[in-house]
C-alpha positions as CSV (number, residue, x, y, z in Angstrom):
1,M,-0.2,0.0,0.0
2,T,1.2,3.6,-1.0
3,K,1.7,5.5,2.3
4,I,0.6,9.3,2.1
5,L,1.5,11.6,4.7
6,L,-1.2,14.1,5.3
7,T,-0.6,17.1,7.7
8,G,-2.6,19.9,9.0
9,F,-2.2,22.2,12.1
10,V,-3.7,23.2,15.5
11,P,-5.5,26.3,15.6
12,F,-3.7,29.6,15.6
13,L,-4.2,33.1,15.5
14,E,-8.1,34.3,15.9
15,Y,-8.9,30.7,14.5
16,K,-10.5,28.9,17.3
17,I,-10.9,25.6,14.8
18,N,-8.6,24.9,12.3
19,P,-10.4,22.5,9.7
20,T,-7.1,21.2,8.5
21,M,-6.5,19.4,11.8
22,Q,-10.1,18.0,11.7
23,I,-9.7,16.7,8.1
24,V,-6.2,15.0,9.3
25,E,-8.0,13.5,12.2
26,K,-11.0,12.1,10.1
27,L,-8.7,10.7,7.5
28,N,-6.0,9.3,9.6
29,G,-5.5,5.5,9.0
30,E,-8.0,5.5,6.0
31,K,-7.2,3.1,3.4
32,M,-8.6,3.9,-0.2
33,D,-7.6,2.7,-3.7
34,G,-4.1,1.2,-2.7
35,Y,-3.4,4.2,-0.4
36,E,-3.0,4.3,3.0
37,I,-3.4,7.9,4.9
38,E,-1.0,8.7,7.9
39,G,-2.2,11.7,9.3
40,R,-0.2,14.2,11.5
41,I,-0.7,17.3,13.3
42,L,1.7,20.4,13.1
43,S,2.1,22.9,15.9
44,V,1.7,26.6,15.0
45,D,5.7,27.3,15.8
46,F,8.1,28.7,13.3
47,Q,10.8,26.8,15.1
48,Q,9.3,23.3,15.9
49,S,6.9,22.8,13.0
50,A,9.7,21.9,10.2
51,Q,11.2,19.6,12.7
52,Q,8.1,17.9,13.6
53,L,7.2,17.4,9.8
54,K,11.0,15.8,9.2
55,Q,10.3,13.6,12.2
56,Y,6.8,12.3,10.5
57,I,8.4,11.7,7.2
58,A,11.1,9.7,9.0
59,E,8.4,7.6,11.0
60,T,6.1,7.1,8.2
61,K,8.4,6.9,5.1
62,P,5.7,8.3,2.8
63,R,5.7,8.0,-0.9
64,I,3.3,11.3,-1.2
65,I,3.2,14.2,1.3
66,I,0.3,16.6,1.3
67,S,0.3,19.5,3.9
68,L,-2.7,21.4,4.4
69,G,-3.1,25.0,5.9
70,L,-5.5,27.4,6.4
71,A,-5.8,30.6,4.5
72,G,-8.1,32.9,6.3
73,G,-11.0,34.4,3.9
74,R,-10.3,31.8,1.1
75,F,-13.2,29.6,0.2
76,K,-11.7,27.4,-2.1
77,I,-9.1,24.6,-2.2
78,T,-6.1,26.3,-3.7
79,P,-2.9,24.1,-4.4
80,E,0.0,26.2,-4.2
81,R,2.4,26.5,-7.0
82,I,5.8,28.1,-5.4
83,A,7.4,27.5,-2.0
84,I,9.1,30.3,-0.8
85,N,12.4,30.0,1.4
86,I,11.1,32.8,4.1
87,K,9.7,33.0,7.3
88,D,7.8,35.9,8.2
89,G,4.5,36.8,9.8
90,E,2.3,37.5,12.8
91,A,3.2,35.7,15.9
92,D,2.9,31.9,16.0
93,N,1.3,30.0,19.0
94,D,4.8,30.6,21.1
95,G,4.6,34.5,20.5
96,Y,7.7,34.4,17.9
97,T,7.4,36.8,15.2
98,P,10.2,36.3,12.5
99,V,11.1,38.9,10.0
100,D,12.7,37.9,6.5
101,E,14.3,34.9,7.8
102,S,15.3,32.1,5.7
103,I,14.1,28.5,6.3
104,Y,17.2,27.2,5.0
105,D,20.2,29.3,4.7
106,D,21.9,27.2,1.9
107,G,18.4,26.8,0.0
108,V,17.4,28.1,-3.3
109,D,15.0,31.2,-3.1
110,A,11.8,29.3,-4.0
111,Y,10.7,25.8,-5.3
112,I,8.1,25.4,-8.2
113,T,6.0,22.3,-7.8
114,N,6.6,19.3,-10.5
115,L,3.1,18.2,-9.6
116,P,0.3,18.8,-12.2
117,I,-1.7,21.4,-10.0
118,R,-3.7,22.6,-13.2
119,N,-5.0,19.0,-13.5
120,I,-5.7,18.6,-9.9
121,V,-7.8,22.0,-9.6
122,N,-9.5,20.8,-12.9
123,R,-10.3,17.7,-11.5
124,L,-11.4,19.2,-8.3
125,C,-13.8,21.3,-10.0
126,K,-15.1,18.6,-12.3
127,E,-15.8,16.8,-9.1
128,G,-17.9,20.0,-7.7
129,Y,-15.5,21.3,-5.2
130,P,-14.5,24.8,-5.3
131,A,-10.9,25.0,-6.5
132,E,-8.1,27.3,-8.0
133,I,-4.4,27.6,-8.0
134,S,-2.6,29.8,-5.7
135,N,0.7,31.1,-7.0
136,T,2.4,31.1,-3.6
137,A,2.3,29.2,0.1
138,G,3.3,32.7,1.5
139,T,5.5,33.3,4.2
140,Y,3.4,32.6,7.5
141,L,4.6,28.8,8.6
142,S,5.2,28.0,5.2
143,V,6.1,24.3,5.4
144,F,9.2,24.5,3.2
145,H,10.2,21.1,4.4
146,M,12.0,19.2,2.0
147,K,14.7,20.5,-0.8
148,T,12.5,19.1,-3.5
149,P,9.3,20.3,-5.0
150,S,7.6,17.0,-5.2
151,S,5.1,17.5,-2.4
152,I,2.1,19.7,-2.5
153,T,0.7,22.4,-0.2
154,C,-3.1,23.2,0.0
155,R,-4.7,26.1,2.0
156,A,-8.4,26.7,2.3
């Protein structure tokens, strides 16, 4: 069975509920069409979340990684085209507020996904789910977790 690591986050900022956490909890352990979902919840912490993700990858050894995130005000599923190597934004759950910090000092500025996100969005829309491409994952707790573009981040 092909393992999928599915991640979401705990509530943060003014959001008392994080739907990504609920999705991950609901789908954890599910098996469908030859795939097994390993769901894991990440903290909203600029210092710890990337380390947690690396630990989850080592534990689960997934073939596919799908990271979910909450983008307040969006009402669509938005697979992201570009991951930026920057930490910046409002305070995380521990009160830390980075400004223009690199996630990887030796990393490139950004990665463009090699996944067929246009096809993913078209399929979601065809199936009745509101979706569109997001051109960037932004800089708030961006999970720029691997030095490869073969993963997908979706915010809704």
